[in-house]
N, C-alpha and C positions, 0 to 999 in steps of 0.2 A: 481532437479529443486526447486526453491523456493517455500515456502508456500504461499498460498493465505491469504492476510491480508488487513486491511483498511489502506491504505497509504494517507498520506496528501500531496497533489500535488499542484503545482501552475498552474494558468491558465493565459495565455497570450492572451489579446483580439484580437491581430492582427491575431495570429495563429487560434484562435476560429472562426474568422469571415470569414476565407478561407474555412471553412467547411460548406457546404449547410445545413441549418437547416432541421430538420425532419418535416414532416407534423404531425398533431395532432394524425392522425391514426397510422403512422409509429412509433411514440414515445410511444403510448400506448402499442402497440404490442410488442416492444422492452422491455418496462418496465415488461410486463406480463412474457416473456421469461426469463428475469433475475431473477424474483421473483421465478419462478417455477424451473428453472434448473441452477441457478447461473450465474456468469458472466464468460463465457467460453474463450473468446478472451482477451488476454493481452491488458493493455493500453500502447501505445507507448509514452515514455517520453524521454526528453533530459534536462539534469540538473535539474531533479525533476519537469520540466515543461511538460505539456501534448502537445504531438504532434497530436496524434490521439486518440480519445476515449471519448470526452467531455461529450457526452450524456450518456454513460455508467457510467462514473464517478460521474455525478449528481444522477443517479438512485441508484448506489450503497451506496452512502453516505446517500441519503434519506431513505433506507431501512436496513442500517447497513449490507451490503452484502460485503464480502471480494473478492478480485481480484488480478489478477497477473499484473505485470508491465514488459515491455520490454524495457530496456534502449537502446537508439540509440546515435550514436556519429556523431556530426557535427563540422565543424570548426567555423562557425558563423551562424547568423540569416538567411542569404541568402540562405545557403545550407539547413537549416531547412524549409524555406518557399518553396524552389523548391521540397523538398521531399513530402510537404503536398500537393502541386498542383499536382504532379505526381500521388500520392496515390488516391486523390479524382478524378482524370481524369480516373482512372481505375474502377470507379463505373458506373453502367449502367443507373441509374436512375437520372442522373443531367441533368438539363435543358440546352438548346442550349446556352443561356445567360451565365450560369455558366461555360460551356465548353470554350466558348470564353474568358472569364475572367481568367480563370485558366491557359489557354495556354499562354495568353498575360503575365500573371504574371511570369510563368515560363521563358519565354524569356527575361523579365527584370531582373529577379534574376540571371539568367546564364550569362546574359551580365556582370553583375557586378563580378560575380565569375570569369569570364574569364579575367576581368581587373586585379583583384587581382593576378591572376596567372602571369600576363605580367604587372607588375607595371610601367615599363620604357616606356611602349607605343611604340612610333616610333619616329625616327628623320628624317632630310631631306635626310639621305642616305638609309634609310630603306624602304622596300615596304609598301603600305598602309595596315592597320590592316584588317583581314579577319575574326576575331573572330565573328562579329556580323552577317555576311552573313552564315558563317558555322553553328552557333547556329539556325538561321532562317531555313536553309535548313534542319538540322537534326530534328528539332521539327516538321517542316512541312512533312518530310517523316515518322516520328513516328505517326503523327495524320491524315495522308493522307489529307494534304492540301498544298497549295502553299506557297512559302516562303514569298511572298508579304502578304498573308493572315495572316501568323503569326505576321507579323510587324502591320498589321491592327489590330489585336486582342490585341497587346500591347498597342495601342494608346487607344484602348477601355478600357483596364483595368486602365490605368492612368486616363482617364476620369471619370470613376466609382468612383475611389479612391477620386478624388476631390469632386465629388458629395457627397460622403458619409460623408465628412468633414461637409457638410452643413446641410444634412438630412439623417442621418444614418437609420432612419426608412423606407425610401423610397427604400433603396437598396435591402432588401430581397424580396420585391414584383417585382423588376426588374430582380434579379438573378433567381427567381422561374419561371419567364415567365408570372406571373400574370398581370404585366404592361409591355408590349413590347414597347420599344422605339429604334429607330434607332441609329447607332453610331453618326451620325451628331447631332441628337436631345439630346443625352446624353451629348455631348461636349458643346453645346449652353446652355442647362439646367444648367450645372455647373457654368456658369457665372452669373446666376440670384441670387438674394438675398435669404437668408435662408427663410424669411418669405412668399415669393411668391412660393418657391418650395413645402412648406408644402400643399398648396392649391390643387396641382395636385392629391395626392393620394386620396382626398375625393371628387374629381369632378366625377359625374355620368358617363361622357365619358370614364373614365379608364375602365368601365365595358365591353366595346366593345372588349377590348384585346389588341388593338394596338394603340399607340399614335404617330403621326407624329409631326414634330415641328410646323406645321400649327395648330394643336390641342393645343400645349402648348402655342403658342402666343394667341390663342383665350381664353384660360383658365386663363392665366395670365395677370394681368393690366399691361398697358404701364408703365415702370419706368421712372420717371422724374428725369433728372440730375439737380442737385443743382447748380445754377450759383453763382459763388463767387461775392459779391458786389464789383463793380468797384470804385476805389477812383480817382478822379481827381486831378492831381498834377498841381498846378498853376505855379510853378517855375520849369522849365525843368532842371534836373540835369544831369551832365555827367555821364553816367553808369561806374560803377567800373569794371576794367578789371578782367575777370574771366579765368584763364589758363584752367579750367576743363570744360567750357561751351560746346565745341563742343563734347568732349568725354561724358559728361553727356546726350547731345542730342541723340548721337549715341546709348548710353547704353539704353535709354528708347525705341528706335526704334527696336533694335534686337529682344525683345520678340515677336513682331508682325511678325517678319520674321520667326521665329521658329514655331508660331502658324499656319501660312500660309502653311508652308511646311508640318507640321504634319497633317493638315487638308486635304491637297491634298494627302497625302500619304494613308490616311485613306480612300479615296473615290475612287482612281484610280485603276483599274485592269491593272497592268503594262505588263501583258501578252498579253493585247489587243491594246496597243498604238502602233502607226505608227512608223516605223523607223526613219522618219524625225522628230517627236516629241521627240523620245527617244534621238537622237543626239543632238537636240537643248538644251533640259534640262541639258544632262550631259555636254555640253559646258559651259552653264551658271553656272552650280554647280561647275564645275572645276575652273571657273574665280573667282567665290565667295570664294572658298577654298584657292586659291592662295592669294587673298586679305586678307583673315583672317590670313594666316600664316604670312604674312608681318605685319599686326597690332599686331599679339601676339608677334613677335619678337621685334617690336618698343616698346611694353609696358612691355618687360621683365625687371625686376630690375637687373641692372647691379652691379656687385660687386666693391666697391670703391677701 
């Protein structure tokens, strides 16, 4: 076995943010244990970057305490993130919000990993891809939740990631459970401006422990849309033909479809919907899918 020493390691902020921060008491106890007994557990690293053990690394550097490292092998970042999420989900003291986020993140990463294993996807003669359903079912069985719940958690993790880009300081409070916000509220909150989001953390109503979207609307001021100044044209000009006009219009519309589908997916319990509703939505989705396939074929660049 290698000897303990002071290693110089890299810190990846995305990896570090996946690990729930310790409370002040937990960090103090960990520091006392390492000072008195040394760093007993090795730090897990990948390409000299810490995968697990960020708190121990900080403490060891602070007090000049040597430590072991355990190299891990991953093909890419997605595999590394998947391992971190699975490892953290094995802890007993994580909050419910953190658990939802990590399960959702695992699902997102394993979808990417599955696609890399099957880069050619499918064609018109092959059956539909089933890796997403397989991944959701497998993770659902592992964590004793429904397949649809796994997908809801994936939507939750995506919305939290969007929110963290605007106000990273709010995320630890959400993940720790200090500020409890519903899935729908997190999604809507992510659409607000950065300045308005910052007001939530300091509002007294946060102390009650749970924020609904009604609370958020009450806390935040109504955002005004800036109207562009209209210019009156005296001479009517013939509009220039734009061959991309209809495509551009459709391109702007599609994101709203995706948003509507994702929102519905996050809110609906598919185990409780009626057979009639299930059949109707499947028929419409299949119609949409067929139309999309036609558009994809029409927009495909043909070889000259």
